[in-house]
Each structure stands twice: as C-alpha cells, then as structure tokens.
N, C-alpha and C positions, 0 to 999 in steps of 0.2 A: 697452039698447044693441043696435043692429042688427049684422048680420054684418060690414058694412064697418067699423063702429066697433071691433069686436073685432079685426079684422085690423090696423087702424091701430095700436091699442094694443099688439098683439103685436110689430109691426115696431119701434115706439118702444122697447119693453122690450128686445128683442134688440139694437138699436143701442146702448142704454145699457150692456148687459153687455159688448159688444165694446169700447166706449170705455173702460170701467173695467178691462179685462183686464190692462193694463200701466200703471204710472204713467208720466206724461209725463217724458221725460228732462230733466234739468237743462240749461239753455242751455249749449252748448259740450260737452255730453257726447257721446261717441262710442259707437255700438253695437258690441257684440262681434262681430267678423267671423271670427276664427280660434280654433281650439280649442287652441292652444299654451298650456301651463301652465308656470308657473315657481314654484319654491320660493323664496319671498321672505324666508325666514329671519325670521319674526316673533318676538316675544318668547317665552320659554319658556311652555309651556302651550297654545300654539296651533299646530297642525300641518297645517292645510289647505293643499293646493296650489291656489293661486288662479290663474285664467286671467290671463295677462299683459295681455290687452286690457282686462279689468275693472280691474286694478290701475292701468294707465296712465290710464284714463278718470277714476277717482276721484282719482288723484294730480294730474292736470291740473286738476280742479275745485278741489282744495285750493290748488293754486298760484295759480289765478285769484283765489280768495277772500282768500288771505293775502299775495299779492304776492311769495312766495318762489319760488325755482327748484324744479322738480319733484324734483331730486336731493337737496334739503334737507329733503324730507318723509319721515318715518320711518314704516314699517309697524309698528304696535304688535301687531295681531292680525288674523287672518282665519279665520272659521269658516264651514263649509258649513252652511246652515240650510234648514229647511223651514218657510216662513212660513205662518201660519194663514189668511191672505187676501191680497188684492192690495195692502194697505197696507204689507206687509212689516214689520209691527211698529211702524209710525210713522204712525198714522192722524192725519189733520188734520180739525179740526172743519168740518162742513158738506160734507165730501167723502164719496162712496160708493165702495166698492171691491168687486171681484169676490170672491165668497165661495167660493174654491177654494184648495187648497194650492198654494203657489208655491215652487219650489226656487230657492235663491240663496245669497248670502253676507252675512255681517255683517263689514264691514271697518272697522277702527279705525286711523286715521292720526294722526300728531302733527306739528304745525308750530309752531315758536316757542313751545313749551310748552302749546299748546292742542290738545285731542283732537277729532277729527272722526269721527262715527259714521255710516258709510254702510250702507245696506241695498240689496242688489241682487237682480235675478233672474239666471238663468243666461244670458240673451241679451244682457246688458250694460246694461239699464235700471237706473238707480239713483236713490236719493233720499238727501239728507243729513238725518239724523234729529237735529234740533237740540234736541228735548226728549224723549229716550227715556224711556219709563215703566219702572217696576220689572219689569213683564212684558215680555220681549223680543218677544212676539207670534209665537213660533215655537219649534221644537226643533232642536237640532243634528242633522245627518244625516251618514251615512257618505258621504264625498266620492268614493268609487269608483264 
C-alpha cells in the first residue's frame, strides 16, 4: 500500500472513531445544556444527584413511548457510572463503539408498571437499554 493509501486509511479510521465517540441520541432527545442538578428523590439505595436536563430528556422519551404524561413517570433510581466503552453497557450487535471510559448515569424510570433502563453520558446523550445484560458494562463512580 502506498503512502496515499495509508493516509486515506488513517483518515477513514479517525473518522470512524469520531463517529463512534457518542451514541446517536434517540429521536426527540435533547442534549444537556445546563449544569443544574436536582435531587429527584429516587427509591432508597440510590443517592445520585442527576442533572435536571438529563432527567427531563429521558422522562420525555418514556412519555413518548408510553403515551403517559411526563409527571406520571416515576424515577426509580439514578446512579453515576463510568462506562467501560461508548456502548454505555448496552452494546448492540453489529455496532462498534469507542473503546474509552465514558462518564454518565444509569437511570431507571417506571411508567404504568414497566421499567425503562436508560444509559447516558454526562453531556445528555442517552440510549434506552431494552435488553440489559447481567454485567452493567461499567462501575459506579463518585458523583462529585
């Protein structure tokens, strides 16, 4: 492979890493734009202070999926996490993810008796993890 071929391959590789750096937000998701946090009083055992913008975005997503009003959706738990990679513990077959630690949250909401497991980064990107594995794909982190 010539010098031009190596350069093209390098550019394609770097572009792929950049594209995989953050999961694509779910349609209708809002990016976090302010750093205000709110203690949302989740169930006992979970004490993370979750940014209001992240809670609002995932709650809106559950509302759209369930047809319920956002205020009818209960926060079950929120944990500050350090995900092992860009999949945030919810890898999908056939997808590739950045291989770097990603700080974020695991947010469990409940609507009409069904629980929704969201994985987020700290900038507001999130995914609904519909089939979470036994391994969460990360470790709890200190939220401070």
